[in-house]
N, C-alpha and C positions, 0 to 999 in steps of 0.2 A: 388785279393780280393778288395772290396770297403768298406769304412766306412762312416757313416752318421754323421752329425753335429746337433746341436740344430736347428730345422726348425722353434710364438709372441701375592536514596533515610527522661462571668460572667453575668455570666449574668450581665446585667447592674446592677450596684449596685442597689440593690433594693433601692428604695427610702425609706424614713422613714415610719414606720407603722402608720396607722391612729389611732386616739384616740378612746378609748373604751367608753362604756356607762358610766363609772364611772367618766369621765372627762367632764368638762364644756367648752364649747366654750367661747372664750373671748367675753366680752360685754353682756353676757346673765346672768340673775339672777339664783342662785342655792339655796342650802340649807343654806348658810350663812346668816348673817344679811342682811336685805334689808332696804332701806331708810325708816325712820319713825318708825322702830321696835326697841324695847328694851329700849327706852328713857322714861322719866317721862311723865305721861298723861297730856295732855293739858286741858285747861278749857273746861268743859262740857263733857270730855271723861271718859269712865269707866276705872278702874284700869286694869292693865294687868293680864292676866290669869296666871296659874301656870307654863306654858311653855314659858312665856315671849312673848306670842302672844295675840293680842286683840281679843275680841269676835266680833260677827257680829251684835251688837246693840240689841241683844235679851237677856234681863235679865233672869237670872236663868239657862241659858245654858252655860255650861263650854266649854272650847275650844275643838276643834276636836283633838283627839289624834294624828292623822297623817294628817296634813293639806295637802290638794291637793291630797290625795291618790286616790280619784275618779275623778280626773281631774279638780276640781273646785278650785277656789281661785286665787287671783292675783299672788301669788309667786310660783305657780306650774310650773315646766319646761315642755316645749312642747317636749315630747319624740319623736314624729314623725318627728318634724322639725330637732331635733338633729340627728336622724338616717339618714334623707335625706341628711343633711349637711355632715355627715361622709361618706356616700356612694358617694356623689359628690366629696369629696376630694380624696377618693380612686380611683375614675375613673380618675381624673386629674393626679394622680400619675402614674396610669398605662399608660395613654397616654404619659406622660412625659418619662416613661421608654421605651415604644415602640418607641416613636419619637427619643429618644437618641440613641437607637440601630440602628434605620434606618439611622440616621445621620452618626453613626460610620461606618455602612456597606457601605454607599455612599462614605465616606472618603476613606475606604480601596479600594473600587472599583475604585475610581478616581486615587489612587496611582498605582494600578495594571495597569489600562489603560494607565497611563503616562509611566510606565515602558515598556509596550508592544509597545507603539508608539515609544519610544526612541530606543528600540531594533530593531524594524522594520526599523527605519530610518538608524541605523548603518548598518543593513544588506543590505538595499537598496543602501547605499553609497558604501559598499563593492562590491555589484553586479555591480555597475556602474563604478567600477575601480577608486574609490576616492583616493586610495593609493596603492602603490606597495605591492605585496605579495611575500612571499618566501624570500630567502636570496639574498640580493642585492650584485651584483658584484661590484668591486671597482669603476666602472664608474657610478653606481647608477641604472643600468638597471637590471630587474629581471633575476634570474638565469634561463637559458633555460632548458626545460625539456629534458631528455635523449631520444634519438631516436634509434630505432633498425631496422636494415635492415631485410627485409623479404627474402633476398637471402642468402642461406647457404654458409658459407665460403668453399673454395675448400679444399679437403682433403690434408694432408701433403704429400710431395713427398715420394715415396717408394724407399728406398735405393737400392733395387734390380734392379730397372729400370736403375740406374746409373752404376751398374756393369754389366749390360747386353747389353747396347747400347753404342757402341764406340763413337757416336755423343754426348753423355752426359758424358761419362767417360773420362774426360779431365784432371783430377788431376794427377800430376806425381806420379809414384809408384817407391820407392827406397827400397833397402835392409834395410836401417836405419829406414824407416817408417814402413816397413812390419815386420821386426824383430828387434824391439827396445830393448835397454838395454843390460845388460850383463848376465842377469839371467831370467829364465822363471819359474813361479810357477803355476801349475795346480792342484787344489784341494789339496793344501798343499804339493804337490810333487815338489820339486825344481829341475830345470835342469840348468846346466851351458851351456852358449852359446859358441860355438866354432867359426869356420870360416864362413864367408858369401861371396856370389858372385852373380853376375848378368851377363847375356850374351844375345846377340841376335842370337847367333848360337845355336838354341834349340837342334838340334840333337847331338851336341858335349857334352852335359851334361846328356846323357841318356844311358841306357843299353838295349840291345835287340832291338826289333823293335819299341820301343816307339819313337825314334828319327825320323824315317821315317813317323810315324803317325802324329807327331807334325808338321813336315814340310809340309805334304800333306794337312793339315787343316789350314795352314797359321799362324803357331806359330810366334809371334812377339818378345817374350822375355821370359826368364826363370830366376827366382830369387831363390837362395838357401841359406839355413843356416843349421848348424849342432848343435845339443844339446846332452848332455851326462849326464847320471845319473847311478851311481852304476854299472859301467861296461857295460852299454847299451848305444849305440850311435844311434841317429836317424838323418837322413838328410831329410829335408822337402823342396820340390821344388814347385814353383808356376809358371805356364805357362800362358802367356797372349795370347788369341786367338781373332780373329776378330768378333766372334759372340757367342751367347749362344748355338746355334745349333752345332757349331764346337767344343765347349768345351764338350758338351754332347757326341758327337761322339768319341772324344778322350777317354773320361772316359769309355765308353762302349766297346771300341775296344783295350784298352791298353794291351800291352804285353811287358814284360820287366819292366823297372822301371827307376827312377831317379838315377843318379850316385851318390854314397856317396861322401861327401865333407870332406876331412881331413884337418887338420891344426888348428892353434891357440890352441894347447894343446891336440888335438884329433888325434890319430894315424889312420893309414889306417885300414879300416874295410870293411866288406862285399865284399871282393874280394876272389874268389876261395872258397866260402863257401855258405851255405844256409842262406838267410836273409828273412825278412818279407817285402813284397812289397804291397802297396795299392795305389788306384787311386780314385779320386772323382772330382766333379765339382760344381761350383756355379756361376751363371751369365756367363760371357765369360771367366771365369778362371777355368782351370783344375789344381788340386794340387795332389801331390804325396808324399809318405813317403817310406823310406827304413830304416829298423831297424834291428840291429844285435848286437852281442857281440863285444866289442873292442879287445878281445883276439882271435877272429877268430872262436870261437865255433859255430857249426851249431845250428840253431834255430829250435825247435820242437814245436808242439802244446801244450806241457806241460810248455813251458817257458812263464809264465804269465807276468813277468816284461817287456818282449819285446812287447807283445801285448798291455799292458797298456801304455807303452811309445809311441807306434805307435798311439794309440787312442788319447792320450794327444796332440801330435803334429799335428795330423789331425784336432782335434777340434780347436786348436790354429790357424791354417792356415785358417779354415773356418771363425772364428771370425774376424781375421784381414782383410780378403777380404771384409766381410760384413761391417766392420767399415769404410773401404775405401769408400764404397758406401754411408754409412750414413753421413759421413762428407760432401760429395758433395751435398746430399739432404738438409742438414741443411743450407749450404751456399746458395743454390738456393732459400730456403724459407726465408732467412734472419734471421735464428735462430742461436744464438751463440753456438759454440761447448761447451760441458760440460768440 
């Protein structure tokens, strides 16, 4: 039988308002006293009228109740002239306001234009490389821009290539490296390690016709270790072959099995009784398990602990062989091992 492993955002102040009609312009006579009015009469002059005003040289005529009401008389204001003067002043004020606003607008425009020119000058200097940009290196030179290659990096080496090709698979393989430590735990199931061994005489550590098959396919070496748990012992053997094709051939044609390895606290087992044998391969390595009871009891299909132990040790062997290839692939790529 065979088993598989895991396959990866004012207006301008208004100026002052003009004077109204009730106000008099400076230097012009109004309703107040005028020169020559209100004093004592001179020689040959008639006495003043009841309103303090003189008559017009016509006896019997009293004074006009409203002097100048019809536009006559020397003290009557010229209302048209006053209106024209007021309108002229208003026009001057409006022009002053408009002129002041224009001057203010020109001043703002000049400020904005100056700012634009200054900004343009700075931009022009920057465009001409007036000063370095970016973070300066210790030497004062600008920091170089990162560059990226258009060529894709090569893929990482495939570990399986190293365990399939003997020209790449140069790392030494030992029992201490392949079966490290004193204990093995698979999915919380602990196994105690027993004896280990390695030999170049592949046929000598086999049962049945497996030895002849290994020899015929150029077997170079066999490494073994035994593990035990709850009265079930398992010997796992790894055979090194010259090619992947040879390992596959051994897997497919295997009859018999790896010989059980006793010692280091594990007694003899799987001699003269029925045990569970399995074979598999990865790369140029073929690996085998032989599992049975330490008390010599025959294994049946109902003995799940034996099958489970065989599965665990077969998976462990697969993982260890693959790890051997991965370590060589990391070394070739210059990647440190975890």
